[in-house]
C-alpha positions as CSV (number, residue, x, y, z in Angstrom):
1,M,-24.2,113.4,152.0
2,P,-23.0,114.0,148.4
3,L,-21.9,110.9,146.5
4,Y,-19.3,110.7,143.8
5,I,-18.0,107.9,141.6
6,G,-14.4,107.6,140.6
7,L,-13.2,105.5,137.6
8,M,-9.6,104.5,137.1
9,S,-8.0,102.3,134.5
10,G,-4.2,102.1,135.1
11,T,-1.2,101.3,133.0
12,S,-1.5,97.6,133.8
13,L,-4.6,97.5,131.5
14,D,-6.0,94.7,133.5
15,G,-9.4,96.3,134.3
16,L,-11.4,99.3,135.3
17,D,-11.9,100.2,139.0
18,A,-15.1,102.0,140.2
19,A,-15.5,103.5,143.6
20,L,-18.6,105.1,145.2
21,V,-17.4,107.8,147.6
22,E,-19.2,109.9,150.2
23,I,-17.7,113.4,150.8
24,D,-18.8,115.9,153.5
25,P,-20.4,119.0,152.0
26,G,-18.2,121.3,154.2
27,P,-15.4,123.4,152.7
28,D,-12.6,120.8,153.3
29,G,-14.7,117.7,152.5
30,G,-13.5,115.9,155.7
31,R,-12.1,112.4,155.3
32,P,-13.7,110.8,152.2
33,R,-15.5,107.5,152.9
34,L,-15.6,104.5,150.6
35,L,-19.2,103.1,150.4
36,A,-18.9,100.6,147.6
37,S,-16.6,99.4,144.8
38,H,-16.6,97.3,141.6
39,A,-13.9,95.9,139.4
40,E,-14.7,95.5,135.7
41,T,-12.4,93.1,133.9
42,M,-10.8,94.5,130.7
43,P,-12.1,92.4,127.8
44,P,-9.2,90.7,126.0
45,G,-9.9,92.4,122.7
46,L,-10.1,95.8,124.2
47,R,-6.9,95.2,126.2
48,T,-5.1,94.2,123.1
49,L,-6.4,97.3,121.2
50,L,-5.3,99.6,124.0
51,W,-1.9,97.9,124.3
52,E,-1.3,98.4,120.6
53,L,-2.3,102.1,120.9
54,C,0.1,102.6,123.8
55,H,3.0,101.3,121.6
56,A,2.0,102.6,118.2
57,S,4.0,105.2,116.3
58,R,1.0,105.9,114.0
59,V,-2.7,105.5,114.7
60,S,-5.8,106.2,112.5
61,F,-8.7,108.3,113.7
62,A,-11.0,105.3,113.2
63,E,-8.8,103.1,115.5
64,L,-8.9,105.8,118.2
65,A,-12.7,106.2,117.8
66,A,-13.3,102.5,118.1
67,A,-11.1,102.1,121.2
68,E,-12.7,105.2,122.8
69,E,-16.2,103.9,122.2
70,A,-15.4,100.4,123.6
71,F,-13.7,101.9,126.6
72,C,-16.5,104.3,127.3
73,R,-19.1,101.5,127.2
74,L,-16.9,99.5,129.6
75,Q,-17.0,102.6,131.9
76,A,-20.8,102.8,131.7
77,E,-21.1,99.1,132.5
78,A,-18.8,99.6,135.6
79,V,-21.0,102.5,136.8
80,A,-24.2,100.5,136.3
81,A,-22.8,97.5,138.2
82,L,-21.6,99.7,141.0
83,L,-24.9,101.5,141.3
84,K,-26.8,98.2,141.3
85,A,-24.5,96.6,143.9
86,S,-24.9,99.6,146.2
87,N,-28.6,100.1,145.6
88,T,-27.8,103.7,144.5
89,S,-29.9,105.8,142.1
90,P,-28.0,107.6,139.4
91,D,-29.8,110.8,140.6
92,A,-28.0,110.5,143.9
93,V,-24.6,110.9,142.4
94,E,-23.2,114.4,141.9
95,A,-20.6,113.4,139.4
96,I,-18.3,110.8,137.9
97,G,-14.6,111.5,138.0
98,S,-13.2,109.8,135.0
99,H,-9.4,109.4,134.6
100,G,-9.6,107.8,131.2
101,Q,-7.0,105.4,129.9
102,T,-3.5,106.8,129.5
103,I,-2.2,106.1,126.0
104,E,1.0,108.2,126.3
105,H,2.5,110.4,129.0
106,A,5.4,112.6,127.9
107,P,5.9,115.4,130.4
108,Y,9.3,116.1,128.9
109,G,8.0,116.1,125.3
110,H,9.7,114.2,122.5
111,D,12.6,115.4,120.3
112,G,12.4,119.0,121.6
113,G,8.6,119.1,121.1
114,P,6.1,120.3,123.7
115,A,5.1,118.3,126.8
116,Y,1.9,116.3,126.5
117,T,-0.2,113.7,128.2
118,L,-3.0,111.7,126.4
119,Q,-5.8,109.9,128.1
120,L,-8.3,108.1,125.9
121,D,-11.8,109.2,127.1
122,N,-15.1,110.4,125.9
123,P,-16.8,112.2,128.9
124,S,-19.6,113.5,126.7
125,R,-20.5,109.9,125.7
126,L,-20.2,108.7,129.3
127,A,-22.6,111.4,130.5
128,E,-25.0,110.3,127.8
129,L,-24.8,106.6,128.7
130,T,-25.0,107.1,132.5
131,G,-27.2,110.2,132.9
132,I,-24.6,111.5,135.4
133,T,-22.4,114.6,135.1
134,V,-18.9,113.7,134.3
135,V,-15.6,115.4,135.3
136,A,-12.6,114.4,133.1
137,D,-9.4,115.6,131.6
138,F,-7.7,116.3,134.9
139,R,-4.1,116.2,133.9
140,R,-3.7,118.8,131.2
141,R,-4.5,121.8,133.3
142,D,-1.6,121.0,135.6
143,L,0.6,120.4,132.5
144,A,-0.5,123.8,131.1
145,A,0.8,125.4,134.3
146,G,4.2,123.9,133.8
147,G,3.6,120.7,135.9
148,Q,4.2,117.1,135.2
149,A,0.5,116.3,135.4
150,A,1.4,113.4,137.6
151,P,1.0,112.0,140.1
152,L,-2.3,113.5,141.1
153,A,-3.2,111.1,144.0
154,P,-0.9,112.6,146.7
155,A,-3.5,115.4,147.5
156,F,-6.0,112.6,148.1
157,H,-3.5,110.7,150.2
158,R,-3.1,113.7,152.4
159,A,-6.9,113.9,152.9
160,L,-7.0,110.3,154.0
161,F,-3.7,109.5,155.8
162,Q,-2.0,112.5,157.2
163,A,-1.4,112.1,160.9
164,P,-0.9,114.6,163.7
165,Q,2.7,113.7,164.6
166,E,3.8,110.8,162.4
167,W,5.6,110.8,159.0
168,R,3.9,108.5,156.6
169,L,4.5,107.1,153.1
170,V,1.9,106.0,150.6
171,L,3.1,103.8,147.7
172,N,0.9,103.1,144.7
173,L,2.1,99.9,143.0
174,G,0.2,99.9,139.7
175,G,1.9,99.5,136.3
176,F,4.3,102.2,137.6
177,A,5.0,103.1,141.2
178,N,4.4,106.5,142.7
179,L,5.3,107.6,146.2
180,T,3.8,110.2,148.5
181,L,5.7,111.4,151.6
182,L,3.2,113.0,154.1
183,P,4.6,115.3,156.8
184,P,2.7,115.3,160.1
185,D,0.0,117.9,160.6
186,E,2.3,119.9,162.8
187,D,4.7,120.4,159.8
188,T,3.5,123.1,157.5
189,R,5.3,121.8,154.4
190,A,3.2,120.3,151.6
191,P,3.5,116.6,150.8
192,L,6.1,115.4,148.3
193,G,5.2,112.9,145.7
194,F,6.7,111.5,142.4
195,D,7.0,108.4,140.3
196,S,9.7,106.1,141.5
197,G,9.8,103.9,138.4
198,P,8.2,100.7,137.1
199,A,6.2,98.5,139.4
200,N,4.0,95.9,137.6
201,A,4.5,97.0,134.0
202,L,7.8,95.2,133.4
203,L,6.9,92.3,135.7
204,D,3.6,91.6,133.9
205,A,5.1,91.9,130.5
206,W,8.0,89.6,131.2
207,H,5.7,87.1,132.8
208,A,3.3,87.2,129.9
209,R,6.2,86.6,127.4
210,H,7.6,83.6,129.2
211,R,4.7,82.1,131.2
212,G,1.5,83.5,129.7
213,G,-1.2,85.0,131.8
214,A,-1.7,88.6,132.9
215,F,0.5,88.7,136.0
216,D,2.7,86.7,138.4
217,A,0.3,85.8,141.2
218,D,1.8,86.7,144.6
219,G,5.2,87.1,142.9
220,A,5.6,83.3,143.0
221,W,7.7,83.1,139.8
222,A,9.9,86.0,140.9
223,A,10.4,84.2,144.2
224,S,11.6,81.1,142.4
225,G,14.5,83.0,140.8
226,R,17.7,84.6,142.0
227,V,18.5,88.3,141.7
228,D,21.1,89.0,139.0
229,E,23.1,91.7,140.8
230,A,25.0,92.7,137.7
231,L,21.8,93.1,135.7
232,L,20.2,95.0,138.6
233,A,23.1,97.4,138.6
234,R,22.8,98.0,134.9
235,L,19.0,98.6,135.2
236,L,19.6,101.1,138.1
237,E,22.0,103.1,135.9
238,E,18.9,104.5,134.1
239,P,19.1,108.3,134.6
240,F,15.4,108.5,135.5
241,F,16.0,106.8,138.9
242,H,18.4,109.6,139.9
243,L,16.3,112.6,138.7
244,P,15.2,114.9,141.4
245,P,11.4,115.4,141.7
246,P,9.1,116.5,140.3
247,R,9.2,113.5,137.9
248,S,6.9,111.1,136.3
249,T,7.2,108.3,133.8
250,G,5.4,105.5,131.8
251,R,5.7,102.9,129.1
252,E,7.4,105.5,126.9
253,L,10.6,104.8,128.8
254,F,10.2,101.5,130.6
255,H,9.2,98.6,128.3
256,L,10.6,95.2,127.2
257,D,12.9,96.7,124.6
258,W,14.4,98.9,127.3
259,L,15.0,95.7,129.3
260,A,16.3,93.8,126.3
261,E,19.0,96.4,125.7
262,R,20.4,95.6,129.2
263,L,20.3,91.8,129.2
264,G,23.4,89.8,128.6
265,G,21.4,87.1,126.8
266,Q,22.3,84.1,129.1
267,E,19.9,84.9,132.0
268,R,17.3,82.5,133.1
269,P,13.8,84.0,132.7
270,E,12.9,83.4,136.4
271,D,16.1,85.2,137.4
272,V,15.2,88.2,135.3
273,Q,11.7,88.2,136.9
274,A,13.3,88.2,140.4
275,T,15.6,91.0,139.3
276,L,12.7,93.1,138.0
277,A,11.0,92.7,141.3
278,E,14.1,93.8,143.1
279,L,14.4,96.7,140.7
280,T,10.9,97.9,141.9
281,A,11.9,97.6,145.5
282,A,15.3,99.2,145.0
283,S,13.9,102.1,143.0
284,V,11.3,102.7,145.6
285,A,14.0,102.7,148.3
286,L,16.0,105.2,146.3
287,A,12.9,107.4,146.0
288,V,12.2,107.2,149.7
289,E,15.7,108.3,150.5
290,M,15.5,111.1,148.0
291,A,12.2,112.3,149.6
292,R,13.7,112.1,153.1
293,E,16.7,114.1,152.1
294,R,14.5,116.8,150.5
295,F,12.6,117.2,153.8
296,A,15.5,116.3,156.2
297,A,12.9,113.9,157.5
298,P,13.3,110.9,159.8
299,P,12.3,107.4,158.5
300,A,8.5,107.3,158.0
301,A,6.8,105.2,160.7
302,Q,4.5,103.6,158.1
303,L,4.4,102.8,154.4
304,I,0.9,102.2,153.1
305,P,0.9,100.1,149.9
306,C,-2.0,100.3,147.4
307,G,-2.7,99.2,143.9
308,G,-2.4,95.7,142.4
309,G,1.2,95.3,143.7
310,A,-0.1,95.5,147.3
311,H,-1.2,91.8,146.8
312,N,2.3,90.7,145.7
313,R,3.8,89.1,148.8
314,D,7.2,88.6,147.2
315,L,7.4,92.3,146.3
316,L,6.2,93.4,149.7
317,G,8.9,91.3,151.3
318,R,11.5,92.9,149.1
319,L,10.3,96.4,150.1
320,S,10.4,95.4,153.8
321,R,14.0,94.4,153.5
322,R,14.9,97.6,151.6
323,L,13.1,99.8,154.2
324,P,13.9,98.2,157.5
325,D,13.0,101.2,159.6
326,T,9.5,101.5,158.1
327,T,6.4,99.3,158.9
328,L,4.1,98.3,156.0
329,G,0.6,99.5,157.0
330,D,-2.8,98.5,155.8
331,S,-5.1,101.1,154.2
332,A,-8.1,99.1,155.4
333,E,-7.4,100.6,158.9
334,W,-8.8,103.9,157.4
335,G,-11.7,102.2,155.7
336,W,-10.1,101.9,152.3
337,H,-9.0,98.7,150.7
338,A,-5.8,99.0,148.8
339,D,-7.4,98.3,145.5
340,W,-9.7,101.4,145.5
341,L,-7.5,104.3,146.5
342,E,-6.8,105.4,142.9
343,A,-10.4,105.2,141.8
344,G,-11.3,107.0,145.1
345,A,-8.9,109.8,144.2
346,F,-10.7,110.6,141.0
347,A,-14.1,110.7,142.8
348,W,-12.5,113.2,145.2
349,L,-11.0,115.2,142.4
350,A,-14.4,115.4,140.8
351,W,-15.7,116.9,144.0
352,R,-12.8,119.4,144.1
353,R,-13.7,120.4,140.5
354,L,-17.4,121.0,141.2
355,A,-16.4,122.9,144.4
356,R,-13.9,125.0,142.3
357,L,-11.1,123.9,144.6
358,P,-7.5,123.1,143.4
359,G,-6.8,119.5,142.7
360,N,-3.1,119.5,142.2
361,L,-0.2,119.9,144.6
362,P,2.6,122.1,143.1
363,S,5.0,120.6,145.5
364,V,4.3,117.3,143.7
365,T,3.9,118.1,140.1
366,G,6.0,121.3,139.8
367,A,3.2,123.4,138.5
368,A,3.4,127.1,138.8
369,G,0.6,127.1,141.5
370,P,-2.6,125.4,142.6
371,R,-5.0,124.8,139.8
372,V,-8.7,123.7,139.5
373,L,-8.4,120.5,137.4
374,G,-10.8,118.9,134.9
375,G,-13.6,119.8,132.6
376,V,-17.3,119.4,133.5
377,Y,-19.7,117.5,131.1
378,A,-23.2,117.9,132.3
379,A,-25.6,115.0,132.1
């Protein structure tokens, strides 16, 4: 069976995920199977450099080149570790699907300028280091067709999770949250997917400022605080939360300065953390309701959380309370641990590219039509 590797480094900047995926050679690929996975921790120096690039107004070419080289070497190390752990030869892998590291995502442009999305990546260098063909630059083809270039995972979610008669939701809780609503097989409409708002990005940043460390383990600090309802109401006034899909967002909108503009100044830090966790749950619930209204759909039977936030028990509890008619499922029931869905999606997208099959869903991104995504960099 053909093997593919997916590489994903999300907006949390905490590490690089690598997934080894088996895909049937038939025309539809069947249901992709996860064979092995590996997490490569982001070195502190590289994380700092990438963080600075994500928030810089001006950057030198030398800084970009240094970050790109360091990131590419991290990718090659992750691939080597994954191959070693799974006892897989590089020659057995058809291609690596590399998402790259998003530096800025501006699907609406800035100050009247064109839309753009920028992922730091060097697929030529990665092919040289690994000896494996690389597929990369997935997003800009959709953007060129008038789409948001995000999210791209819903097409993969459909391949994994669509059920014969059941409505399902898939929720990726990375730095930002994106939602996929999957109609049952008997419904001919395409899935709907879009970004609901921040997930871990603000939670991690606020925790780092006040407590140190990369994240709030299990949401324990958030659970120790009380939701400030007045602050939550101010945060939810942000117009993005009420935009109809297609829509996507990132650090360009949601960052600590955005939060600071809405603080009264007397809040306890743990109460702000609790309120940010509630903001994620509330914005997801708003997005679910928006998706249901678009499809005139009943409440989904299951919501399948994935990404780092799927380990945050406090956040999952808040989601359950906001979505009482929906059960939180477990992606492991389909052979996929919640941590590896995003990396798996880019392995699957690499297969789609080599098969010359569309990788986007216009119903999700708003593109003018289905498009074959990504460029191929031969080994």
